[in-house]
C-alpha positions as CSV (number, residue, x, y, z in Angstrom):
1,M,-158.5,41.9,-6.7
2,F,-156.1,39.5,-5.0
3,T,-155.3,37.9,-8.3
4,I,-154.3,41.2,-9.9
5,K,-152.1,42.1,-7.0
6,K,-150.5,38.7,-7.1
7,G,-149.8,39.0,-10.8
8,F,-148.4,42.5,-10.4
9,G,-146.2,41.3,-7.6
10,L,-144.9,38.4,-9.7
11,A,-144.2,40.8,-12.5
12,L,-142.3,43.1,-10.3
13,A,-140.3,40.2,-8.9
14,G,-139.5,39.1,-12.4
15,V,-138.3,42.6,-13.4
16,A,-136.2,42.8,-10.2
17,A,-134.6,39.4,-10.9
18,L,-133.7,40.4,-14.4
19,T,-132.3,43.7,-13.2
20,I,-130.2,42.0,-10.5
21,Q,-129.0,39.4,-13.1
22,G,-128.2,42.1,-15.6
23,T,-126.3,44.2,-13.0
24,A,-124.3,41.1,-11.9
25,T,-123.4,40.3,-15.5
26,A,-122.3,43.9,-16.2
27,S,-120.3,43.9,-13.0
28,A,-118.6,40.7,-13.9
29,A,-117.7,42.1,-17.3
30,T,-116.0,45.1,-15.8
31,V,-113.9,43.3,-13.2
32,P,-110.2,43.5,-14.4
33,A,-108.4,40.2,-15.0
34,A,-106.4,39.0,-12.0
35,T,-102.7,39.6,-12.1
36,V,-100.1,36.8,-12.0
37,D,-98.1,36.1,-8.9
38,P,-94.5,36.6,-10.1
39,K,-93.1,34.3,-7.4
40,A,-95.7,31.5,-7.9
41,G,-94.0,28.0,-7.8
42,C,-90.5,29.2,-7.2
43,I,-88.2,27.6,-4.7
44,E,-87.2,29.7,-1.7
45,P,-83.4,30.4,-1.8
46,A,-82.8,28.9,1.7
47,E,-84.1,25.6,0.4
48,T,-81.9,25.3,-2.7
49,S,-78.5,24.5,-1.2
50,T,-77.3,20.9,-1.1
51,A,-73.5,21.2,-1.1
52,K,-71.4,21.7,2.0
53,S,-73.6,24.1,4.0
54,S,-76.3,26.6,3.2
55,V,-73.8,29.3,2.2
56,W,-70.0,29.3,1.8
57,Q,-67.2,31.3,0.2
58,A,-67.2,29.2,-2.9
59,F,-64.9,31.5,-4.9
60,A,-62.6,32.7,-2.2
61,R,-59.5,31.2,-3.9
62,F,-60.2,33.7,-6.8
63,G,-60.4,36.7,-4.5
64,D,-64.2,36.7,-4.2
65,I,-65.0,36.4,-0.5
66,A,-68.8,36.6,-1.0
67,D,-71.0,33.8,0.3
68,Y,-72.9,31.7,-2.2
69,F,-75.5,29.0,-2.2
70,L,-76.1,26.3,-4.8
71,A,-78.8,27.2,-7.4
72,P,-81.4,24.5,-7.9
73,G,-79.7,21.7,-9.9
74,G,-76.6,23.8,-10.1
75,D,-74.1,20.9,-9.6
76,F,-75.9,18.5,-12.2
77,E,-75.3,15.5,-9.9
78,T,-79.0,14.6,-10.3
79,G,-78.8,14.9,-14.0
80,A,-80.8,17.7,-15.7
81,K,-83.8,17.5,-13.3
82,G,-85.8,20.7,-13.6
83,W,-83.7,22.0,-16.5
84,N,-84.9,22.6,-20.0
85,L,-82.2,21.6,-22.5
86,S,-81.8,22.1,-26.2
87,N,-78.7,20.7,-27.9
88,A,-77.3,20.2,-24.4
89,A,-76.8,17.3,-22.1
90,V,-75.3,16.3,-18.7
91,V,-72.0,14.6,-19.2
92,R,-69.3,12.9,-17.1
93,G,-66.6,15.1,-15.6
94,N,-66.8,17.6,-12.8
95,E,-65.2,21.1,-12.8
96,S,-61.6,20.9,-11.7
97,F,-61.7,23.2,-8.6
98,G,-64.1,21.0,-6.6
99,I,-66.3,24.0,-5.7
100,T,-69.1,21.5,-5.7
101,R,-68.0,17.9,-5.5
102,G,-69.3,15.3,-7.9
103,S,-68.7,13.6,-11.3
104,Q,-71.0,15.5,-13.7
105,S,-71.4,18.8,-15.5
106,L,-73.5,20.3,-18.3
107,Q,-72.3,20.4,-21.9
108,L,-73.8,23.0,-24.2
109,G,-73.3,21.6,-27.7
110,S,-74.5,18.3,-28.9
111,G,-75.1,19.2,-32.6
112,L,-73.8,21.3,-35.4
113,L,-74.8,24.7,-36.8
114,S,-77.3,25.4,-34.0
115,V,-77.6,27.1,-30.7
116,A,-77.4,25.2,-27.5
117,T,-79.7,26.4,-24.7
118,A,-80.0,25.4,-21.0
119,V,-82.7,27.0,-18.8
120,S,-82.4,26.4,-15.0
121,P,-85.2,25.5,-12.7
122,A,-87.1,28.5,-11.3
123,F,-86.1,29.9,-7.9
124,C,-87.0,33.0,-5.8
125,V,-85.0,36.1,-6.0
126,T,-85.2,39.4,-4.1
127,D,-83.1,42.5,-4.4
128,A,-80.9,40.9,-1.8
129,H,-79.5,38.5,-4.4
130,P,-77.1,40.7,-6.4
131,T,-75.1,38.2,-8.5
132,F,-74.5,34.7,-9.6
133,R,-71.4,32.8,-10.8
134,F,-70.5,29.5,-12.2
135,V,-67.5,27.6,-13.6
136,A,-67.1,27.0,-17.3
137,R,-64.7,25.9,-20.1
138,P,-64.9,26.2,-23.9
139,R,-65.2,23.0,-25.8
140,G,-64.0,23.9,-29.2
141,L,-62.1,26.3,-31.5
142,V,-64.3,29.2,-30.7
143,G,-66.3,29.3,-27.4
144,V,-69.0,31.9,-27.1
145,L,-71.4,31.8,-24.1
146,S,-74.2,34.2,-23.2
147,T,-76.2,34.3,-20.0
148,F,-79.7,35.7,-19.4
149,V,-82.2,36.1,-16.6
150,R,-85.7,35.1,-17.4
151,Y,-88.6,36.2,-15.1
152,Q,-92.4,36.4,-15.1
153,A,-94.0,39.9,-15.0
154,V,-97.2,40.6,-13.1
155,D,-99.1,40.7,-16.4
156,G,-98.2,37.1,-17.0
157,T,-95.7,37.7,-19.7
158,T,-92.2,36.0,-19.6
159,R,-89.3,38.4,-20.1
160,E,-85.6,37.9,-20.6
161,E,-82.7,40.2,-19.9
162,Q,-79.2,39.5,-21.2
163,V,-76.6,39.4,-18.4
164,H,-73.3,38.8,-20.1
165,S,-71.5,37.4,-23.1
166,R,-68.0,35.8,-23.2
167,S,-65.8,34.5,-25.9
168,R,-62.7,32.3,-25.6
169,L,-60.5,31.3,-28.5
170,T,-58.8,27.9,-28.1
171,L,-57.2,25.4,-30.5
172,L,-58.3,22.6,-28.1
173,P,-60.9,22.4,-25.4
174,G,-60.0,25.0,-22.8
175,F,-59.5,24.9,-19.1
176,W,-62.1,25.4,-16.4
177,S,-62.3,28.9,-15.1
178,P,-64.7,30.9,-12.9
179,S,-67.2,33.2,-14.6
180,E,-67.3,36.9,-14.2
181,L,-69.7,38.2,-11.6
182,Q,-73.1,38.0,-13.3
183,P,-75.8,40.6,-12.3
184,L,-79.0,39.0,-11.0
185,A,-81.5,41.1,-9.0
186,T,-80.6,44.3,-10.9
187,K,-81.9,42.6,-14.1
188,V,-85.4,42.3,-12.7
189,P,-87.6,45.3,-12.0
190,M,-88.3,44.3,-8.4
191,A,-90.6,47.2,-7.7
192,K,-92.9,46.0,-10.4
193,V,-93.0,42.3,-9.3
194,G,-93.8,42.8,-5.6
195,G,-90.2,42.6,-4.4
196,V,-89.9,38.8,-5.1
197,A,-89.6,37.2,-8.5
198,S,-89.4,33.7,-9.9
199,V,-86.4,33.6,-12.2
200,R,-84.6,31.1,-14.4
201,L,-81.0,31.4,-15.5
202,V,-80.5,30.9,-19.3
203,F,-77.3,29.8,-20.9
204,R,-76.8,29.9,-24.7
205,A,-73.8,28.9,-26.9
206,P,-73.7,28.8,-30.7
207,I,-72.5,25.6,-32.2
208,N,-70.5,25.9,-35.5
209,V,-69.0,23.4,-37.9
210,V,-66.3,22.4,-35.5
211,G,-68.8,21.7,-32.8
212,A,-67.7,24.5,-30.4
213,G,-69.7,24.9,-27.2
214,Y,-69.3,25.2,-23.5
215,Q,-69.3,23.1,-20.4
216,I,-70.6,24.5,-17.2
217,D,-70.8,23.4,-13.6
218,S,-71.1,24.8,-10.0
219,L,-73.9,27.4,-10.6
220,L,-74.2,29.5,-7.4
221,V,-76.0,32.6,-6.2
222,D,-74.9,35.3,-3.8
223,P,-77.6,35.6,-1.2
224,Y,-76.4,38.8,0.4
225,R,-76.6,42.3,-1.0
226,S,-74.3,43.8,1.6
227,R,-71.9,42.3,4.1
């Protein structure tokens, strides 16, 4: 009689174990995939400035009294560390205004009949970062430069929004000039990325048969939405 009860008990235990295992497996199968942290790995804005002070009125001489901080690697004095480059390279020669001091800048265009691309290191952006600016000059007969904001959505996909496109016609390499105000935070759906996003700034310039391209330097971000 004891043997029968013992066998019955073992059978029940086996059924229970299988039931629990099956339930756990079913539960694991129905758990949704984890979302991606949109700000994972990005550099906080306060940690990105290396020139002069944390923020300064970099473009005041051009009538822009907003404060700016240097974007990661935005003066190219450490080469292209953190940048992803295609048909582009760091070259000798700083922008002529001395917004950031140094001896180097980034040239978009080291080949022919191609598109030069430069993608900045990632850094954190909130809706308090309205714009960015830089200094540039065309390097050939026709200079076309387009800017984009690249960010990671919560579903893990990488998305890109065009910010601006400029064209300069010159017979010779042109002069350095400040860029237009480039929208930043408004290009990222902050409400859908938790209010903070990891972004990269993308620069593209087509290279034609005469080797036209752009040279850029002093890439800075406005850290204040209102003053």
